[in-house]
C-alpha positions in Angstrom: 19.7 -12.2 -43.5 23.1 -10.5 -44.1 26.2 -12.1 -42.7 27.4 -10.9 -39.4 31.0 -9.5 -39.0 33.8 -11.9 -38.3 34.7 -12.0 -34.6 37.6 -13.5 -32.6 37.1 -15.2 -29.2 37.4 -12.7 -26.4 40.1 -14.9 -24.8 42.4 -14.3 -27.8 45.3 -12.0 -27.1 47.7 -10.2 -29.4 50.3 -12.8 -28.8 47.9 -15.6 -29.7 46.6 -13.9 -32.9 48.5 -16.3 -35.3 46.7 -19.2 -33.6 43.1 -17.9 -33.6 39.9 -18.6 -35.3 37.1 -16.2 -36.2 33.4 -17.0 -36.5 30.3 -15.4 -38.0 26.7 -16.2 -38.9 25.8 -16.4 -42.6 23.0 -18.0 -44.5 21.6 -19.7 -41.4 25.0 -21.3 -40.6 27.9 -20.6 -38.4 31.1 -20.1 -40.3 34.7 -20.5 -39.0 38.0 -19.5 -40.5 41.7 -19.4 -39.5 43.1 -15.9 -38.9 46.4 -16.9 -40.5 44.8 -17.0 -44.0 41.7 -14.9 -43.9 41.5 -14.2 -47.6 42.3 -17.6 -49.2 41.9 -20.1 -46.4 39.0 -22.5 -46.1 35.8 -21.6 -44.3 34.1 -24.3 -42.3 30.3 -24.2 -42.2 28.2 -25.7 -39.4 24.6 -25.8 -38.5 23.9 -23.8 -35.3 23.2 -27.1 -33.5 26.5 -28.7 -34.7 28.5 -25.6 -33.8 26.9 -25.6 -30.3 27.8 -29.2 -29.9 31.4 -28.5 -30.9 31.7 -25.7 -28.4 30.3 -28.0 -25.6 32.8 -30.7 -26.5 35.7 -28.2 -26.4 34.4 -26.7 -23.2 34.3 -30.0 -21.4 37.7 -31.4 -22.6 36.6 -33.6 -25.5 39.4 -32.3 -27.7 42.2 -32.0 -25.1 43.9 -35.1 -26.4 44.4 -33.4 -29.8 46.0 -30.1 -28.7 49.1 -31.3 -26.9 48.0 -29.8 -23.6 50.4 -30.5 -20.8 49.0 -33.5 -18.8 48.6 -31.4 -15.7 46.4 -28.9 -17.6 43.9 -31.4 -18.7 40.5 -31.6 -17.1 39.6 -35.0 -15.8 37.0 -36.7 -18.1 33.6 -37.0 -16.6 33.7 -33.9 -14.5 31.5 -30.9 -14.7 28.0 -30.0 -15.6 27.0 -30.5 -19.2 24.3 -27.8 -19.9 22.7 -29.4 -22.9 22.1 -32.7 -21.0 21.4 -31.1 -17.6 23.5 -33.8 -15.9 27.1 -34.5 -15.2 29.1 -36.2 -17.9 
């Protein structure tokens, strides 16, 4: 199966472009790279299940403590429906 084109998140804006990532599917994996160094930067490779788990963790605030988000912008832990578990966290 040929690799899909690289795509940026739809939430990315022109002003956020230097801080974006791109993803694609290739060789049965999901690949991720930083838009700041497309040609020479590293490419991270994940199994589809691992990438899905990473997205779920980000979606439900699991990485908020790493990004320096303002305390008022953080989602309370343990809130929200977790789709892969079918229950609240």
